[in-house]
C-alpha positions in Angstrom: 25.2 -9.2 11.6 21.5 -8.9 12.4 19.1 -8.2 9.7 16.3 -5.7 10.5 12.9 -6.3 9.0 11.2 -3.0 8.1 7.4 -2.9 8.0 7.4 0.4 6.1 7.2 -0.9 2.5 4.3 -3.2 3.3 2.4 -0.6 5.3 3.1 2.0 2.5 1.5 -0.3 -0.1 -1.5 -0.8 2.2 -1.7 2.9 2.8 -1.7 3.7 -1.0 -4.6 1.4 -1.5 -6.7 2.9 1.3 -5.7 6.5 0.6 -6.6 6.2 -3.1 -9.9 4.5 -2.1 -8.9 1.4 -4.0 -7.9 3.1 -7.2 -4.1 2.3 -7.0 -1.7 0.2 -5.0 2.0 0.9 -5.0 4.0 -2.2 -4.2 7.2 -4.3 -5.0 9.2 -1.6 -3.2 12.9 -2.5 -2.9 15.7 -0.8 -1.1 18.2 -0.6 1.7 17.2 0.4 5.3 14.5 3.1 4.8 15.6 4.2 1.3 13.2 2.7 -1.2 13.2 2.5 -5.0 11.7 0.5 -7.9 8.0 0.6 -7.1 5.3 -1.0 -9.2 1.8 0.5 -9.5 -1.3 -1.5 -9.9 -4.4 0.5 -10.9 -8.0 -0.6 -10.6 -8.5 -0.2 -14.3 -5.2 -1.8 -15.2 -4.2 1.2 -17.4 -0.9 3.1 -17.3 2.2 2.5 -15.2 3.8 0.1 -17.6 3.5 -3.6 -18.4 3.9 -4.5 -14.7 0.5 -3.0 -13.9 -1.6 -6.2 -13.3 -4.7 -4.2 -12.2 -7.0 -5.8 -9.7 -5.1 -9.1 -10.1 -1.9 -7.5 -8.8 -3.8 -5.9 -5.9 -5.2 -9.3 -5.0 -1.8 -10.8 -5.1 -0.5 -8.2 -2.7 -3.3 -8.6 -0.2 -3.0 -12.4 -0.3 0.5 -12.2 1.2 0.2 -8.9 3.2 0.1 -9.2 7.0 -0.6 -5.9 8.8 2.3 -4.8 11.0 3.1 -2.2 13.6 3.2 0.6 11.0 -0.2 -0.4 9.6 -1.5 -0.3 13.2 0.1 3.1 13.8 -1.6 4.5 10.7 -4.8 2.8 11.8 -5.2 1.0 8.5 -8.0 -1.5 8.5 -7.0 -5.1 7.9 -8.0 -6.0 4.4 -9.3 -9.3 3.1 -8.4 -9.9 -0.6 -11.9 -11.3 -1.2 -13.3 -7.8 -0.3 -11.4 -6.4 -3.3 -12.9 -8.9 -5.6 -16.4 -8.0 -4.3 -15.7 -4.3 -5.0 -15.4 -3.1 -1.4 -12.6 -1.0 -0.2 -11.1 0.2 3.1 -12.6 3.7 2.5 -12.4 5.9 5.6 -9.8 3.8 7.4 -7.1 6.4 6.8 -7.2 9.1 9.6 -7.3 12.7 8.4 -3.9 13.5 10.1 -2.3 10.7 8.1 -3.5 12.2 4.9 -2.1 15.6 5.6 1.6 16.0 4.8 3.7 18.1 7.2 4.7 21.6 5.9 8.2 21.8 4.6 10.5 23.8 6.8 13.7 25.4 5.6 
């Protein structure tokens, strides 16, 4: 048995922060293979999304342990320093336009 490590959940969390311009970060994603459930949302203002929303403190915790991976690189997500979040800066503009557009659904 060989366990595969997926970079998708960490990259998705990083993407949500960049795409929302620092307003939200979706993390604590759990699942099997590439089927994920049970996310936690941290919002900049700490409002909504249940008692697990730790606001900026939760975002800081994520970025303290996050290491950009191949998926982050493929999405061209800028590496992020948690101290930047505390200073109010964000990775605005690091998400390429084509990553922001969802493909059209085909039937």
